[in-house]
Structure formats: C-alpha cells, structure tokens
C-alpha positions in Angstrom: 109.7 106.9 79.7 109.2 110.6 80.4 110.3 113.4 78.1 113.8 112.7 76.7 116.3 115.7 76.5 116.7 117.7 73.3 119.5 120.0 72.5 118.9 123.7 72.3 121.1 126.7 71.8 121.1 127.1 75.6 122.2 123.6 76.3 124.9 123.6 73.6 126.4 126.8 74.7 126.2 125.8 78.4 127.9 122.6 77.6 130.8 124.5 75.9 131.2 126.7 78.9 131.3 123.7 81.3 134.0 122.2 79.1 135.9 125.5 79.4 135.5 125.5 83.3 133.3 128.5 83.2 130.6 127.1 85.5 128.9 130.4 86.4 128.2 131.3 82.7 127.1 127.7 82.1 124.6 128.0 85.0 123.2 131.3 83.6 122.5 129.8 80.2 121.1 126.6 81.7 118.7 128.7 83.8 117.7 130.7 80.8 116.9 127.4 79.0 114.8 126.4 82.0 112.9 129.6 81.8 112.4 129.2 78.1 111.3 125.5 78.2 111.0 124.1 81.8 109.8 120.8 80.3 113.1 120.0 78.6 115.2 118.0 81.2 118.6 118.9 79.7 118.4 122.4 81.0 117.8 121.1 84.6 120.5 118.6 84.2 123.1 121.2 83.1 122.0 123.6 85.8 122.7 120.8 88.2 126.2 120.1 86.8 127.1 123.7 86.9 125.8 124.1 90.5 128.0 121.1 91.5 131.0 122.7 90.0 130.2 125.9 91.9 129.7 124.1 95.2 126.0 124.9 95.3 124.9 121.5 96.4 121.4 122.1 97.5 120.6 123.9 94.2 122.3 121.1 92.3 120.3 118.5 94.2 117.0 120.3 93.2 118.0 120.6 89.6 118.9 116.9 89.3 115.7 115.8 91.0 113.7 117.8 88.4 115.7 116.4 85.5 115.1 112.8 86.6 111.4 113.5 87.3 111.0 114.7 83.8 113.2 111.9 82.3 113.8 109.0 84.7 116.6 107.6 82.5 118.6 110.6 83.2 119.6 109.0 86.5 122.3 107.2 84.6 123.9 110.6 83.8 123.0 112.3 87.1 124.5 109.7 89.4 128.2 110.1 88.3 127.8 113.8 88.5 126.5 113.5 92.1 129.3 111.2 93.1 132.0 113.5 91.7 130.5 116.4 93.6 130.4 114.3 96.8 134.1 113.4 96.4 135.0 117.1 96.0 132.9 118.2 99.0 134.1 115.3 101.2 137.7 116.1 100.6 137.2 119.7 101.2 135.6 118.9 104.6 138.4 116.6 105.5 141.0 119.4 104.7 139.0 122.0 106.6 138.7 119.8 109.6 142.4 118.9 109.6 143.2 122.6 109.6 140.9 123.3 112.6 138.0 124.9 110.6 135.1 123.0 112.1 132.5 125.2 110.5 134.1 124.9 107.1 134.1 121.1 107.6 130.4 121.0 108.6 129.4 123.1 105.6 131.4 120.9 103.2 130.2 117.6 104.7 126.6 118.9 104.7 127.0 119.6 100.9 128.4 116.1 100.3 125.6 114.5 102.2 123.1 116.5 100.2 124.4 115.8 96.8 125.0 112.1 97.1 123.3 109.7 99.6 124.8 106.4 98.5 128.0 106.8 100.5 127.7 107.3 104.2 131.2 108.6 105.0 130.3 112.3 104.9 127.1 111.7 106.8 129.0 109.9 109.5 131.7 112.6 109.9 129.0 115.3 109.8 126.9 113.5 112.5 129.9 112.9 114.8 130.9 116.6 114.7 127.4 117.8 115.2 127.1 115.5 118.2 130.3 116.7 119.7 128.9 120.2 119.4 125.7 119.3 121.3 123.5 119.5 118.1 122.0 116.2 118.8 118.7 116.5 116.8 120.6 117.5 113.7 123.1 114.6 114.3 120.2 112.1 114.6 118.7 113.3 111.3 122.0 113.0 109.5 122.5 109.4 110.9 119.0 108.4 109.6 119.9 110.0 106.2 123.0 107.8 106.0 120.9 104.8 106.8 118.3 105.7 104.2 121.0 106.0 101.6 122.3 102.6 102.3 118.9 101.2 101.5 119.2 102.5 97.9 121.0 100.8 95.1 123.3 102.5 92.5 121.8 103.1 89.1 125.1 102.8 87.3 126.6 99.6 88.5 125.7 96.3 90.1 126.9 95.7 93.6 129.3 92.9 94.1 129.3 90.6 97.2 132.2 92.6 98.7 130.2 95.8 98.2 127.1 94.4 99.9 129.2 93.1 102.8 130.8 96.5 103.2 127.4 98.2 103.2 126.2 95.8 105.9 129.2 96.7 108.0 128.6 100.4 107.5 124.9 100.1 108.4 125.8 98.3 111.6 128.3 100.9 112.7 125.8 103.8 111.9 123.0 101.9 113.9 125.3 101.5 116.8 126.2 105.2 116.9 122.6 106.3 116.3 121.4 104.0 119.1 123.8 105.5 121.5 122.9 109.0 120.6 119.1 108.3 120.9 119.7 106.8 124.3 121.7 109.9 125.4 118.8 111.9 124.2 116.3 109.9 126.2 114.6 108.8 123.0 114.1 105.3 124.5 111.5 103.9 122.2 113.6 104.8 119.1 116.8 103.5 120.7 115.3 100.1 121.7 115.1 98.4 118.2 118.7 99.6 117.4 120.0 98.2 120.6 118.2 94.9 120.1 119.7 94.7 116.6 123.1 95.2 118.2 122.4 92.5 120.8 121.5 90.0 118.1 125.2 90.4 116.9 126.8 90.6 120.3 124.5 88.8 122.8 127.1 88.7 125.5 127.8 92.4 125.6 127.0 93.6 129.1 127.1 97.2 128.1 124.5 96.7 125.5 122.3 94.7 127.8 122.5 97.5 130.4 121.7 100.1 127.7 118.7 98.0 126.6 117.5 97.9 130.3 117.9 101.6 130.5 115.8 102.0 127.4 113.1 99.8 128.7 113.0 101.5 132.2 112.8 104.8 130.3 109.6 103.6 128.8 108.2 102.5 132.1 108.8 98.8 131.5 110.4 98.3 134.8 109.9 94.5 135.1 111.6 93.8 131.9 114.5 96.1 132.8 114.8 94.6 136.2 115.0 91.1 134.7 118.0 92.2 132.6 119.8 94.0 135.5 119.3 91.0 137.7 120.8 88.7 135.1 123.8 91.0 134.6 124.6 91.3 138.3 124.5 87.5 138.7 127.4 87.2 136.3 130.7 86.7 138.0 133.0 87.3 135.1 132.0 90.9 134.2 135.0 93.1 133.5 135.6 96.1 135.8 134.6 98.6 133.1 131.4 96.7 132.4 130.5 96.7 136.1 131.2 100.4 136.3 129.0 101.1 133.2 126.3 98.8 134.6 126.3 100.8 137.8 125.8 104.0 135.9 123.0 102.6 133.9 121.3 101.3 137.1 121.7 104.6 138.8 120.1 106.4 135.8 117.3 103.9 136.0 117.0 104.8 139.7 117.6 101.3 140.7 119.9 102.6 143.5 120.2 99.2 145.4 121.6 97.3 142.3 123.7 100.3 141.4 125.3 100.2 144.8 125.9 96.5 144.4 127.7 97.0 141.0 129.8 99.8 142.3 130.7 97.8 145.5 132.1 95.1 143.2 134.1 97.7 141.3 135.7 98.9 144.6 136.7 95.4 145.3 138.5 95.2 142.0 139.9 98.8 142.1 140.2 99.7 145.8 142.0 103.0 145.2 139.6 104.3 142.5 138.1 107.5 143.9 135.4 107.5 141.2 134.3 104.0 142.1 134.0 104.9 145.8 132.3 108.2 144.9 129.6 106.4 142.8 129.2 103.7 145.4 128.6 106.3 148.1 126.1 108.2 146.1 124.2 105.0 145.3 124.0 104.2 149.0 122.9 107.7 149.7 120.1 107.6 147.1 119.0 104.3 148.5 119.0 105.4 152.1 121.4 102.7 153.0 122.8 104.7 155.9 124.7 101.9 157.8 126.8 101.0 154.7 127.3 104.6 153.9 129.0 105.5 157.1 131.8 102.9 156.2 131.9 103.8 152.5 131.8 107.6 153.1 134.8 107.4 155.3 136.8 105.4 152.7 135.8 107.9 150.1 137.1 110.7 152.3 140.4 108.9 152.6 140.7 109.1 148.8 139.1 112.5 148.3 139.7 114.2 151.6 138.5 117.8 150.6 135.3 116.8 149.0 132.6 118.8 150.7 129.7 116.7 149.4 131.4 113.5 150.5 131.7 114.9 154.0 128.1 116.0 154.1 126.7 112.7 153.0 128.9 110.9 155.5 127.7 113.2 158.2 124.1 112.5 157.2 124.7 108.7 157.4 126.3 109.1 160.9 123.3 111.1 162.0 120.8 108.6 160.6 122.5 105.7 162.4 122.4 107.6 165.7 126.0 108.8 165.9 125.2 112.5 166.5 128.7 113.1 167.9 130.4 111.6 164.9 128.1 113.6 162.5 129.0 116.9 164.3 132.7 116.0 164.1 132.5 115.4 160.4 130.7 118.7 159.9 133.4 120.5 161.8 136.1 119.0 159.6 134.2 120.3 156.6 134.0 123.8 158.0 137.7 123.7 159.0 139.0 122.6 155.6 141.4 125.1 154.0 139.7 124.6 150.6 137.3 122.2 149.0 137.8 120.2 145.8 134.9 119.9 143.5 133.9 118.4 140.2 136.7 115.9 139.8 136.9 114.2 136.4 139.4 111.7 135.0 140.0 111.5 131.3 142.2 108.7 129.8 143.4 108.2 126.2 146.3 108.4 123.9 148.7 107.1 126.6 147.8 109.9 129.0 145.5 110.6 132.0 144.2 114.0 132.9 142.5 115.0 136.1 140.2 118.1 135.9 138.5 119.8 138.8 137.9 123.0 140.8 139.4 124.4 144.0 136.8 126.3 146.1 137.9 128.8 148.7 137.1 128.1 152.4 139.3 128.8 155.5 142.7 129.3 153.9 143.8 132.9 153.3 143.5 133.8 149.6 146.8 133.2 147.9 147.9 130.5 150.4 149.7 127.6 148.6 147.7 124.4 148.4 149.6 121.2 147.5 147.8 118.0 146.5 149.6 114.8 145.6 147.7 112.7 143.2 148.4 109.0 143.0 147.5 107.1 139.7 146.8 103.4 139.7 146.6 100.6 137.1 144.9 97.3 137.8 146.3 96.9 141.4 149.6 98.8 141.0 150.7 102.4 141.5 151.7 103.9 138.1 153.1 107.1 139.6 152.4 110.4 141.3 152.0 114.0 140.4 151.8 117.0 142.7 149.4 119.8 142.0 150.2 123.3 143.4 147.6 126.0 143.5 146.8 129.2 145.3 143.7 129.1 147.5 140.9 131.3 146.1 138.8 133.6 148.3 135.8 132.2 150.1 133.0 131.7 147.7 135.2 131.6 144.6 136.7 128.7 142.6 139.7 128.2 140.4 139.7 125.3 137.9 142.7 123.0 137.4 144.0 120.3 135.0 146.7 117.8 135.9 148.2 115.6 133.2 149.8 112.3 133.9 152.0 110.4 131.4 150.3 107.0 131.4 146.7 105.4 131.2 145.3 105.2 134.7 142.1 103.3 135.8 141.9 105.0 139.2 143.3 107.7 141.3 143.3 109.4 144.7 144.9 112.5 146.3 146.5 113.5 149.6 146.8 116.9 151.1 150.5 117.8 151.6 151.7 120.2 154.2 
C-alpha cells in the first residue's frame, strides 16, 4: 500500500504553477515540500513532473522513483508523465540530428532513454550514434537498457496482441544489432547466445553461421568453429557476398587455408574484383601457400599495379618457390614505380560507388601528373570508367584521394595511363 499522497500548501501551489507553465517555480515549491516532509510522495511526484517540463530527465527519474517507492500506486500517474517526457526528448533529438547537431541529439536521446524505458526507439538511435562514434561500451549498455525495457509491462494499459508482436520484432532487431556490436568488440561469449537466437530464426543465413563460428573460435572452441566453417564451404549455392564475408570471418579466426578457399571462389565469380584478389593473396601469404601465391600475386598486380605490398608478397612467393631471378625482377619494379597506391577502400550505397585511397611518393618528381583509370564492374559486366588525376607527392609523403562513380559496383581495378 505505502503512504498515499496528501495535499499541502506546497503541492497545491506547485500544481498551480505547473498549470501556468511556470515549471521552475513549481520545482522550487515541490522541493521545499520534500524538505518539509520527505515522506509525502506528492512532493516527489510534482518535483518529477516539473523536472520533466524543464528537460532535467535524470532528476525527474530520481523523483519519480522515490514517489513510487513511497506509494507504489503512484506508478499509474508517473507512467504517463514519463511517456510525455520521452516524446518531447525523442522529437528534440530527431530535430537536432536532422540539423547536424549530433551532440544535441545524443543528449536528447539520452534523456528520453532515462525517463521512459518502455519504448526502445530512443535507445536504438542513441546506441547507433554512439557506435558510429566509436563509443562501443556505451552503445552496448544502451542496447541492453532497451532490451531490459522490453521485458517490462506498462502499468496503465494492457498490451494487445499487435503490441506484443511489435515488441517481439523490436527485441529481435535490438538483439541482432547488439550481437554484431559485441562480436566487433571481441566479446565473444556475450555475442554467442544472441547469434544462436538469430540462427534459430534464420538457420540458413551463412553470414550468421560464420559469425557464430568466429565467436566460438574467439573462445578457443576451435573444433566447433571448424565444423561450421567446413559445412559452409561445402555449400555450392552461397552468394558472392556471403562467400566474401565468410572469407573475412575465416581470416579473422586465423583459418587461412579455408579463407583462401572462400576468396578463391569469389575471384571465380568476380574475376575483376581487386578486393577479392587482394584478400585471396593475403590469405595465401598468411598460410604460406607460396606456389599458389605466385600466380595470384601476379593477377592482383594486374588489377592493382602500384600496390607496393602486393609486389612484396609476390616477390616473397617467387623467392620461396626458388625463382630468385623473378623475385629480384619484381623488387626492381617496386623500386622503379613512379608512385605507390595504398589503403584502397571501396564504398557502395545510395546508387553510388566511391574509391578512397592514398598516393605515396616514390620515383616520380614531386608535382608530376599521375593518371589512373578506374574500371567499375557489376556482376560480370563493365559499368563504366573514371580517370583520377593527381600530382605525385614527394618521396616519403602521401596524398589522400576519393573518386566517386555514379552506379553501384561490386568490383573494380585500375590501370596506369601515360
């Protein structure tokens, strides 16, 4: 039962000020009432209401908690006030984010997540922005707070079947996002149950199976992981993207032989994908598969001819297979290159592809024009070409570049133009 609220001159006056939109004065009076009689829950409740109106969500949360502790039935009055505060803060965060004020959005969504836990939308937005900013521990805590909130039931209404179904859908989405985040943070034991839950819903998802194998190998359970990887690689109908992601997962798990097999299959499907050949070559290098690497390295250099690292690992493969003359010739080509291209990254989305990278100075005189023609590919066909023109930087220095292409590409290569 607790101690029910009783009206006082503080509560009556504070209520009048709230009705007149004078929240600051209402808060002062409510706090005076708390000081006068901290056992009367009405003062805590009104202090919470005033704090919500002022955007002081942590203070409001504390006051509401105390009001309900003293008088549990107050939850019926507190919950609507919390939800109203949530709506105000959530919308403020959306407006701030739309205007480019990320910090303002974070502050608003944090307030929304604090004042009302029964709706996860603010938590989700907050977690996604925190993750994008590299604040992974905070993001994980926010995701867990959202999931905890979905375990609770409203005090003021009964959930209909549609409400329950919607909450299940929201929970699944949050678990999926949290599982991916925990995997990225190398928190494998925490990620495992979330990944298994996803696989119960989507048992044929190769990406999820690969992620589970990575989580298992990260915990030292290599035999279980190897069994999953072997099963995945035996499938003939994996999509190219699934194979590529599987190769990455295998490489991270240091299963370089199987990673090489996955990337080999990607190169067969996308023979002009520089990234597929790059990952294939690096898997072979890590596995010490020198004979295969001599061939794969040369193919990679056809697609990425100014890549110094590609030249070096190819030279190493030639040396390891006894072709000392070929290795020295490859090293000479590296030394004689006008510039080197480093850190290539392809980004695709919203109907556009962007290539980012760095040009490192080598033999070319600083300021010399360097022209690279990039070719972009779909699934088997050439989508188009773009020419990048830069000035060679001095030896030991680099210059970054970004080349946009109007179209979604799955692979690319470049050629050096005279």
